[in-house]
TIGU-947930 format. One record per residue: y, x, z of N, C-alpha, C in turn; residue in one letter. Coordinates in pm, whole numbers, plus 50000, padded with zeros to 5 digits. Layout:
residues N
PT    n_Y    n_X    n_Z   ca_Y   ca_X   ca_Z    c_Y    c_X    c_Z  residuo
PT      Y      X      Z      Y      X      Z      Y      X      Z        A
...
***
This chain:
residues 184
PT    n_Y    n_X    n_Z   ca_Y   ca_X   ca_Z    c_Y    c_X    c_Z  residuo
PT  80256  90184  53369  80230  90319  53412  80120  90379  53326        M
PT  80127  90506  53307  80030  90573  53223  79905  90607  53301        N
PT  79793  90605  53230  79669  90653  53290  79679  90805  53295        R
PT  79605  90869  53388  79614  91015  53400  79579  91090  53270        P
PT  79495  91032  53185  79455  91100  53062  79552  91076  52946        D
PT  79658  91000  52969  79756  90972  52863  79880  91057  52883        E
PT  79942  91101  52774  80067  91176  52788  80178  91084  52838        P
PT  80276  91141  52905  80391  91065  52952  80486  91047  52835        D
PT  80508  90920  52789  80595  90899  52673  80737  90947  52693        P
PT  80784  90953  52816  80922  90997  52838  80937  91147  52818        T
PT  80825  91223  52811  80831  91367  52788  80835  91402  52639        D
PT  80821  91304  52553  80819  91331  52409  80960  91364  52360        E
PT  80973  91469  52280  81107  91509  52235  81175  91408  52143        P
PT  81099  91332  52069  81157  91237  51973  81156  91093  52025        N
PT  81151  91076  52155  81147  90941  52210  81280  90870  52183        R
PT  81272  90738  52184  81388  90654  52162  81405  90566  52284        V
PT  81526  90563  52339  81550  90477  52455  81600  90342  52406        E
PT  81543  90238  52463  81590  90101  52444  81654  90063  52577        H
PT  81778  90012  52575  81848  89989  52703  81947  89874  52693        R
PT  81950  89795  52799  82052  89692  52819  82105  89712  52960        L
PT  82237  89723  52972  82296  89738  53105  82414  89643  53118        E
PT  82421  89573  53230  82531  89480  53259  82576  89507  53402        R
PT  82704  89491  53425  82761  89509  53559  82857  89395  53586        R
PT  82845  89333  53702  82928  89218  53737  82988  89237  53876        Y
PT  83114  89201  53891  83176  89186  54023  83159  89039  54058        D
PT  83093  89011  54169  83068  88871  54206  83123  88841  54345        V
PT  83178  88721  54362  83232  88682  54492  83122  88629  54585        P
PT  83028  88716  54617  82917  88681  54707  82870  88808  54775        A
PT  82823  88793  54896  82773  88909  54970  82636  88952  54919        G
PT  82595  89075  54952  82466  89125  54907  82348  89034  54942        P
PT  82349  88973  55059  82238  88885  55099  82228  88763  55008        E
PT  82344  88707  54971  82346  88593  54880  82294  88632  54741        Q
PT  82337  88746  54693  82293  88793  54562  82142  88820  54566        V
PT  82096  88884  54672  81953  88916  54687  81867  88790  54678        W
PT  81908  88685  54744  81829  88560  54745  81810  88505  54604        A
PT  81903  88533  54514  81896  88479  54378  81824  88574  54282        V
PT  81828  88704  54308  81769  88799  54212  81634  88854  54256        I
PT  81595  88834  54382  81475  88902  54429  81377  88811  54504        A
PT  81387  88680  54480  81289  88586  54536  81238  88500  54420        T
PT  81117  88453  54432  81059  88370  54325  81145  88248  54298        A
PT  81187  88178  54402  81271  88059  54383  81405  88095  54320        D
PT  81464  88205  54366  81593  88246  54311  81583  88279  54163        G
PT  81483  88359  54124  81467  88397  53983  81435  88274  53899        I
PT  81350  88186  53952  81315  88063  53880  81440  87980  53850        T
PT  81538  87983  53941  81658  87900  53925  81747  87943  53809        S
PT  81735  88066  53762  81822  88110  53653  81749  88167  53531        W
PT  81621  88203  53547  81554  88266  53434  81434  88187  53385        M
PT  81325  88190  53460  81200  88125  53419  81115  88105  53543        A
PT  81021  88011  53539  80931  87998  53653  80867  88134  53685        P
PT  80878  88172  53811  80841  88307  53852  80746  88304  53971        T
PT  80650  88394  53968  80564  88422  54083  80597  88563  54126        Q
PT  80610  88587  54257  80650  88719  54305  80583  88749  54438        L
PT  80518  88863  54445  80468  88919  54571  80574  89021  54612        D
PT  80663  88986  54706  80783  89066  54734  80757  89194  54814        P
PT  80702  89293  54746  80676  89423  54807  80651  89524  54695        R
PT  80673  89650  54725  80642  89754  54627  80492  89748  54597        V
PT  80459  89743  54470  80319  89730  54427  80277  89586  54409        G
PT  80362  89491  54449  80331  89350  54435  80343  89304  54290        G
PT  80278  89195  54260  80280  89141  54124  80403  89053  54104        A
PT  80454  89052  53981  80559  88962  53941  80519  88905  53805        V
PT  80538  88775  53787  80507  88716  53656  80612  88611  53624        S
PT  80643  88602  53494  80744  88511  53444  80677  88421  53341        F
PT  80682  88290  53362  80624  88194  53269  80728  88163  53162        D
PT  80710  88220  53045  80807  88206  52937  80766  88098  52837        L
PT  80685  88004  52881  80640  87896  52794  80508  87930  52728        G
PT  80515  87981  52605  80394  88018  52532  80337  88150  52579        D
PT  80406  88219  52666  80367  88353  52706  80403  88375  52852        F
PT  80316  88442  52926  80347  88481  53063  80352  88633  53068        T
PT  80464  88685  53114  80481  88830  53126  80443  88870  53268        S
PT  80357  88969  53280  80310  89018  53409  80364  89158  53433        H
PT  80402  89186  53556  80452  89319  53589  80420  89355  53732        G
PT  80474  89467  53774  80453  89517  53910  80588  89557  53969        V
PT  80609  89524  54095  80732  89557  54166  80731  89707  54197        V
PT  80838  89777  54159  80847  89921  54183  80946  89957  54293        T
PT  81034  89864  54330  81124  89884  54443  81162  89747  54498        D
PT  81163  89736  54629  81201  89611  54694  81276  89647  54823        Y
PT  81401  89686  54805  81486  89724  54917  81585  89610  54939        T
PT  81561  89524  55040  81643  89405  55059  81793  89430  55056        P
PT  81859  89342  54982  82004  89341  54965  82059  89466  54898        S
PT  81971  89547  54835  82018  89669  54770  81957  89690  54631        A
PT  81823  89687  54620  81760  89719  54491  81627  89646  54476        R
PT  81615  89576  54363  81490  89511  54323  81457  89562  54184        F
PT  81337  89617  54167  81298  89672  54037  81153  89638  54008        A
PT  81124  89625  53878  80986  89598  53836  80965  89653  53696        Y
PT  80839  89671  53662  80801  89716  53527  80707  89616  53466        E
PT  80726  89591  53336  80637  89503  53260  80587  89581  53139        E
PT  80457  89578  53113  80412  89641  52989  80467  89561  52871        P
PT  80475  89624  52755  80519  89549  52638  80427  89430  52623        W
PT  80478  89320  52579  80399  89195  52579  80293  89191  52468        P
PT  80198  89279  52483  80089  89286  52387  79960  89300  52466        I
PT  79857  89234  52420  79728  89237  52488  79660  89373  52470        A
PT  79559  89397  52553  79483  89522  52542  79413  89535  52408        D
PT  79373  89422  52349  79303  89424  52221  79377  89333  52123        R
PT  79383  89371  51995  79456  89289  51898  79409  89143  51895        P
PT  79280  89119  51914  79230  88982  51907  79275  88895  52025        E
PT  79332  88959  52129  79379  88883  52245  79530  88856  52243        D
PT  79597  88899  52138  79741  88876  52129  79768  88728  52110        I
PT  79868  88679  52180  79908  88538  52167  79944  88507  52022        A
PT  79905  88390  51972  79931  88356  51831  80078  88369  51790        P
PT  80171  88333  51880  80312  88344  51841  80355  88490  51823        D
PT  80294  88582  51901  80323  88724  51882  80266  88774  51750        M
PT  80145  88729  51715  80085  88767  51587  80175  88721  51473        V
PT  80224  88598  51481  80316  88545  51379  80444  88628  51373        E
PT  80494  88668  51489  80617  88747  51493  80596  88880  51423        W
PT  80485  88950  51454  80456  89077  51386  80440  89056  51237        F
PT  80373  88950  51197  80356  88921  51055  80490  88898  50988        E
PT  80583  88829  51059  80715  88803  51000  80793  88933  50978        S
PT  80762  89035  51057  80825  89166  51040  80754  89249  50934        L
PT  80636  89204  50894  80557  89281  50798  80491  89402  50861        G
PT  80464  89392  50992  80405  89505  51064  80258  89473  51093        V
PT  80166  89554  51039  80025  89531  51070  79995  89567  51216        P
PT  79908  89488  51279  79875  89513  51419  79817  89653  51440        L
PT  79749  89706  51341  79694  89841  51355  79807  89943  51377        S
PT  79920  89923  51311  80034  90013  51327  80092  89999  51468        Q
PT  80098  89876  51519  80149  89854  51655  80061  89927  51755        V
PT  79930  89912  51741  79838  89972  51837  79830  90124  51824        Y
PT  79871  90178  51710  79880  90323  51694  79990  90380  51782        E
PT  80105  90314  51787  80220  90367  51862  80228  90316  52005        T
PT  80157  90211  52037  80169  90148  52169  80145  90244  52286        L
PT  80048  90337  52280  80029  90428  52394  80149  90517  52421        P
PT  80239  90530  52324  80357  90615  52341  80479  90534  52385        R
PT  80461  90407  52419  80569  90319  52461  80558  90297  52612        V
PT  80670  90318  52682  80668  90297  52828  80678  90149  52860        T
PT  80641  90111  52982  80667  89973  53024  80818  89946  53022        P
PT  80853  89819  53017  80993  89779  53026  81028  89779  53175        I
PT  81124  89860  53212  81166  89871  53352  81297  89794  53369        A
PT  81301  89708  53469  81422  89632  53500  81457  89655  53645        T
PT  81584  89682  53669  81629  89698  53807  81760  89625  53829        E
PT  81769  89566  53947  81889  89498  53992  81942  89579  54110        F
PT  82064  89627  54100  82126  89706  54206  82245  89628  54261        L
PT  82251  89618  54393  82358  89545  54459  82438  89643  54545        I
PT  82568  89644  54525  82656  89725  54609  82753  89630  54678        E
PT  82768  89646  54809  82863  89563  54883  83004  89601  54843        A
PT  83087  89499  54826  83228  89520  54799  83309  89478  54920        G
PT  83438  89472  54904  83523  89430  55015  83538  89278  55014        S
PT  83564  89222  55130  83591  89079  55142  83475  88989  55101        G
PT  83353  89031  55128  83238  88946  55098  83198  88943  54951        G
PT  83237  89045  54876  83202  89052  54734  83091  89155  54714        T
PT  83037  89157  54594  82935  89254  54558  82951  89294  54413        S
PT  82896  89408  54382  82881  89452  54244  82732  89443  54214        V
PT  82698  89371  54110  82559  89357  54067  82546  89431  53935        L
PT  82454  89526  53932  82427  89600  53808  82282  89574  53771        R
PT  82259  89542  53645  82124  89515  53595  82099  89608  53477        V
PT  81988  89680  53484  81950  89772  53377  81807  89740  53337        V
PT  81786  89721  53208  81653  89703  53151  81636  89810  53045        T
PT  81527  89887  53055  81509  89995  52959  81362  90024  52936        S
PT  81337  90092  52827  81203  90140  52792  81221  90254  52694        A
PT  81119  90336  52680  81118  90443  52582  81005  90419  52485        Y
PT  81030  90451  52359  80927  90433  52259  80942  90532  52146        G
PT  80882  90498  52035  80880  90586  51919  80992  90557  51822        T
PT  81059  90444  51839  81162  90404  51744  81106  90324  51627        G
PT  80981  90282  51639  80919  90200  51534  81001  90073  51515        A
PT  81001  90023  51392  81079  89903  51362  81043  89787  51455        D
PT  80912  89769  51482  80872  89657  51568  80927  89673  51708        W
PT  80935  89796  51760  80992  89819  51893  81140  89782  51895        E
PT  81212  89833  51797  81356  89806  51790  81383  89657  51781        N
PT  81309  89590  51695  81326  89446  51677  81292  89371  51806        E
PT  81181  89409  51869  81141  89342  51993  81248  89359  52100        F
PT  81291  89483  52123  81387  89506  52231  81521  89442  52199        F
PT  81563  89447  52074  81689  89380  52036  81681  89230  52064        D
PT  81571  89167  52028  81555  89023  52053  81548  88995  52203        Q
PT  81478  89082  52277  81468  89062  52422  81607  89074  52485        M
PT  81682  89176  52448  81816  89195  52504  81907  89079  52466        A
PT  81894  89032  52343  81976  88919  52296  81948  88794  52378        E
PT  81825  88772  52420  81794  88652  52498  81816  88674  52648        S
PT  81809  88799  52697  81823  88827  52840  81970  88833  52882        F
PT  82057  88886  52798  82199  88900  52834  82265  88768  52873        A
PT  82246  88658  52797  82307  88532  52839  82250  88480  52971        P
PT  82123  88509  52998  82066  88469  53127  82134  88545  53241        L
PT  82160  88672  53220  82229  88751  53322  82372  88702  53340        L
PT  82439  88668  53231  82574  88615  53241  82574  88483  53320        D
PT  82475  88399  53294  82464  88271  53366  82431  88296  53514        A
PT  82348  88395  53541  82317  88431  53679  82445  88468  53752        L
PT  82524  88557  53694  82647  88601  53759  82746  88485  53775        A
PT  82749  88394  53678  82842  88281  53683  82809  88186  53798        A
PT  82686  88188  53845  82649  88105  53961  82734  88136  54083        R
PT  82785  88257  54089  82862  88299  54205  83011  88270  54189        F
PT  83049  88204  54080  83187  88162  54051  83277  88280  54021        A
PT  83337  88273  53905  83437  88369  53859  83390  88515  53861        A
PT  83273  88546  53803  83232  88686  53799  83313  88761  53695        P
PT  83319  88889  53708  83384  88974  53609  83277  89064  53551        T
PT  83260  89059  53419  83165  89146  53351  83234  89275  53316        L
PT  83172  89385  53355  83222  89517  53316  83113  89585  53237        R
PT  83146  89630  53116  83045  89699  53033  83072  89846  53031        R
***
């Protein structure tokens, strides 16, 4: 979220949207899907070790090994919608960036000063899981992850890599319910 003294990046005319959207028909009821997508144990079972304070404004964190991503829950409507926002995985100060992130930026040839120039114009990464009840005990699960930025090369590369690693996790999540159908 932006501080009151910062401009809203989504109001910028030249903003670039980064987006991943997946939709699955799953043979499970909304309550079953909710238990897997909106509880710490459920998320841990398919994505990464997770800590979750299950309420709007609650903290959520994902232990990704060398890095822990921290966010805030923005919607927690049982069996219907779970949403959270994570700031881009960069520290407040360049000297606090995890070494593997520094190496990643260096591999792109992007100086950290350039990253920190554009960072205030980048929105948090917003992820939402929407569950719609279907007939016969089925559900439609839609997952959307998005952010807005400047279109800088490092943003595009980061989001592309994130989407590339997140999509198979979502496919595996849906497969837990047996015979899901992916609709794009």
